[in-house]
N, C-alpha and C positions, 0 to 999 in steps of 0.2 A: 503494500499499500505504500502510497505515496501524498504524505500529507502538504499541501502546499498552504504555508503560513503568510502569504500574502494576501492581501485583500483583493479582491474580484469584483468587476461592477456586472450587473446584469439587470435584467427586466423586473419589475415588483411581481408578475407571477411564475417567477422561477421556482420550479419544484426542489425539494429537500433533499431528494433521492430519484435519480434517474439512469436507465442504463441508453448509454450515449453510443454502442456499437453493439448492436443484437448479433453481429457475423461472430465478433470476439468475446461476447459478454463484458464488456467494458461499463462499469458505473462508477456515478459521482455520487459525492454526498456532501452535504453543503450544511453549514450551523452558522451560527452569529450573524444574521442578518442585522442589517442597519441600514437604514433610508440614507439614500445617495443624493443629495441636495444641491440645487443650482446654486452657481458662487453666491448670489445674493440668501441665500438660506430661505426662500420662501416657496420655493416649487420642488417637489420630488420627482428626479428624473429616473430613478431606478434604485435598487438597492445595490450594496457590500454584503461580501459575505467570504466565508472561508472555506475551502472544501479539500477534500480527499478524494482521489482517483482509484479504483479496485480493477484488478484485472478478472474480477469476477463479482457475483453479487453476494456482498455482504452479510454476513449476518447480523440480527437484531443488537448481539454482543459485540462486535465490531463496530456498528453504527454508535453504542452507547459510549465505546470507549474513545472513539473520534471526537464525540462531543463534549464529554468528559474531559478530556486531554484537552483539547480547547482553552476550555474553562480554567483548568488547571495551569496552563502556558500563559493566558493572560491574568491570573491572578500572580504567580510568580512574578512577571514584569510588572506588574503594579507595586509589589513589594521592591521588587531591586530598586525601581528607578521611581518610584511616587513619594517617597516621605522626604518632608522637608521639614528643618527643625530650626528655627531662628532665622527664617529666611534662607536658610543654606539647603538644596538637593544633599540627599545624605543616600550613598549608596549601600543597601541594605543585603550584599551577596551574604551567603550562609556563613561564609569564614567571617565576615567583618559582624553578622549578627554573634557569633561564637565569643570574638574577640571583646565586643561591647558587653557579651554578659559576662564574660570571665571577668573583666575589669571591674565592673558593678560589684560582682559578688566579693573579688578580693579587697578592693575599696573599703568596701562595707565593714570588713574584720579589721583591715589596716590601713588607716586614713595617709600612713607612712609613705605609701606607693604613689600618692600625689604629690606634683602635677604629672598627668599623662597626656599624652598626645595621640591623636588618631587623624589619619588621612582618612576623613568623613565621605570623599567626594568628589567632584570636578565642576568647575562653573566656567562655562566657554572655553574650555580647553585645558585648564588651569588648573592643579591640585589643590583642594580645601583641606588645611588642615585646623584643627580647634585643641587647644589646651584646654583640658578641664583641671580646673585650679581646686575646687573641693567636691566632696564624696557627695552632697548635695547639688550640685549640679550635675556630675555626672550619672547619678540615680535618676535627676530628672530627665535627662536625653533618655538614658534607657528606658523609663518608664513610659515615655512617650513612644518610643520608637517598637516598644513590644505592645502598646496599646495601637497602633497602626497596624502592624501586622496581624494582630487578632483581626481588627475592622476589615481586612483585607480578607481573611481565611474565612469569616462568617459572610461576606458579600457573595466568595466565592459558592460556599455551602448554599446558598440561597439561591442563586445561580443555577445550580442543579439541581436542587430540589423543585425548580420551578419547571424545567424542561417537560415539554410533552412530547412523547414519543410516537402518539398516535400518527401524526403525517408522515412518519418515516416507515412504521408499521402498515400503513396504506400504499404507500409508494412502493415497498420491498413486495408486497404482497397481492396487490391490487392488479 
């Protein structure tokens, strides 16, 4: 299966799943439909979406894995690059998350490790460093980052819970 994570453009009546080549049995499955608006933002000219191409008719489990995989990918991207702290974009890679957590845990027990400097991200192509002088500042930062991550995860779970797979079932079995 080839998951194309770029957004495609199509007509508003585009199907969620369809056989695009009956001779070879090639199927396309689509998700994350969004309105594609004119530049002025007043008129919808179609939709954008993400799709996967299968060289066979996919099972419903494969469709669910694809749809949930897209939601997981979007959630991960939002966590990674969407957090802003004190006006600064913060790169929340898994490694940075572990480093921030470990520093917060250690500083809580031993304030002598402070001040501590972290490269928290980049702005306009330049690295952004921040020196945490006090435990309260570090803990406040970590608490906000943790809360942001939790909000992103909850939003992702809610998106998954809201998916209606009925149109996919109809397209595959109809």
